[in-house]
Structure formats: structure tokens, C-alpha cells
N, C-alpha and C positions, 0 to 999 in steps of 0.2 A: 594284726589283722584278725578278724573274727568271722567265722562262717558257722551257721547253726541250721539244724533241721529239727522239726517236731512232727512226728507222724504217728498214726495209729496203724499198726500192722495186723493183718488178718491171720493171726495165729495166737496160741496161748503164750504166756510169758516164759514158761519153761522151754518151749521150742525156740523162741527168739533168743533166749540166753544161750542155749546150746549152739545156735547158728552163729552168734557173735564170737563164740570160742572156736570156730571151725576155720582153718586155713582154706579149705575148699570153698566155703561160702565167701570168705574175704576175696578170693580170686574171681568168683562169679559176679560179685557186686561191682567190681571195677572194670570188667570186660565190656566191650572189646577195646576200650581206649588204653587200658593198661593191663599188664599181667606181671606176675612176680614169680621168680624161681628162687628156691631156697639156696642160700650160700653156706648153710650149715651142714656139717657132716651128718649124713643120714636123711637129709631132706626135711620137708615139712613134717611136723608131728601130726597125728590124727586130730589132736585138740591142742590149741594154744596153751602154753604153760607160762607162768610168770617169768619175767626176765627178758634178756635180749634175744632177738631172732634176726639174723642177717639175711637180707634178700637182695636180689638183683632185679631192678625194675626194667620192664620192656614195654615200650610204646607200641600199640597195635599188636602186641604179642610177639614181636620179633626184633624191634630196634632197641638195643641197649641204651638206657638213659641214666644209669647210675646205680650205685649201691645205697641201700637204705637199711636202717636198723629199726625194727619194731620192738620197742621195749615196753612190755606189758605188765600191768598190775590189775588185780581183780578185787572188787570190794562189794560187800553187802551193806547197804545203807539203811537207815530207818524206813519204816513204812513199806517194806517189800521191794525197795529199789536195788537193783544189781547194776554195777558199773564196771566197765573195762576202760583202762586209761593207757594211752600210748605216749610216752615221752621220748621216743627215739628220734627219727628224722633222717634226712638225706646226708650221706657222707661223701659221695663223689658224683661227678657229672651234673646233669640238670637237677637231680634230686637235691644236691647241695645248695642250690639257689635259695631254698627255704632254710633260713638260718636258725630258726627255733620252731618247735613242734610240740603241741600238747593237744592230743585228741582224746575226747571222752565220749563214750556211748553208754547210755543208761536205758534200762528197760524196767517197766513195772506193769502190773495188771491194770488194764482199763476197766471201768465199771461194767462193760458189756462182755468181759471175758477175753477180749483181744488184748493186744500189747501196746502200751504207750512207749514209743521209742524217742529218745532225745539224744541229739548228736551235737557236740560242740567242738570245733577246731579253732584253736588259737595258734597262729603261726607268725613268724617274722620272715622277711625277705630282704632285709637291708634297704638299699636304695630302690629295689624293684618292688617294694611293698604294694603300692597301688596297682602297678602293672600285673602283679601276681594275683591280686585279689579276685578279679573277675573270672579268669580261667579256673581258679580254685573253687569259687562259688558255683560256676556252671558245672564243674565236675561233681560237686557235692549234690547238685540237683539231680544229676544222672544217677548217683548212688541212691538217692531217695526213690527214684523211679524203680530202680532194680530191686531195692529192698521190698517195695510194695508188690512187685511182680513175683518175687521168689517166696515171700512169707507164707502164702497159702499152702505151699508144698512142704513147709517145715513141720516135722513131727518130732516128738520127744518120746522115745520108747522106754518107759520106766522099767528098770531092771536090766536093760541092755546097755544104755549109754549114760547111766548115772555115775558120777564121780563124787562120792560122799565127802571127800576131803576138799573139793574145790568150792569156791564161793559161788 
């Protein structure tokens, strides 16, 4: 199954890239329908790092719905495109109904100085595939709304939150 978004966000590309690498922004974008608690020792990092991150999913911020792994990689692609890829997926509970997961989010500068955001989720759900597509699509539309709402407040403070080693 496939769900995609293509948006122009009202922020510069560095601010958008910083936001994509933030667990706090991740949680803001999915609220109020979902929330996530870190299941890793030490909790969420300030900034996502490559590799697996174990999380517990909560519907409406309170109802446990399963354990998930967010398994991240970061890439700089040609022409100023930066991409984060998650190949984790659900491990227990309702989250495990999605049997495969490949989520990619890419940002690049739009001609007007804002950010072109592209989001592609490929997932499998076994025999539930068609039944799982519509709620996933609807949730992705919510994410798009939240991204547009939050983006004008994203800022990138050069010298404060730059990680020169990160893509």
C-alpha cells in the first residue's frame, strides 16, 4: 500500500530538516490521535540518531496500542535534497498489524525560499491491506495539516543547534 504527501512548508529548508530530526516535533505532528513514549533507556534523544529507537504507541495519548521500532537513516541526495528513512514498524499490538513499513520524508528548498516536503509511506498489512489503507491515508492527511500548522514556528539557530557530522 502507498500513501504520499507533497507540501510546501512555510519555513526554510534548514528549519524543516531540523524539525524532521526532532522527537518532539514527531510527537506534535501525530497528536492528538497518537502519542509515543520512548521504550529506550534514557528516553527520547534531543535529536534522532541513525539506528533503531523503540517506542510504545498510545492512542489518544493514553491507550496502549503496541510497541514500534523507528529505525532511521539520514541521507543527503543530489540537488540539495535531504531525506530521512524509517524502515522499522510495529512489533506488538495493533501496531503489528502493519507487516512492512518504509517511510521516507524528503525536504529541499522551494524556489521562493520555503520548503518542498515530500512524504512517501509504503506499508503492508497482509489480508487487512485495503482495510488499513484508508485510515492510514486519513491519518497522513492529518499529519500534513499539522506539518503546515507547525512549520511557520520552526527556526534554525545557526551555531546553537547545528550538528556538523549529521546529514
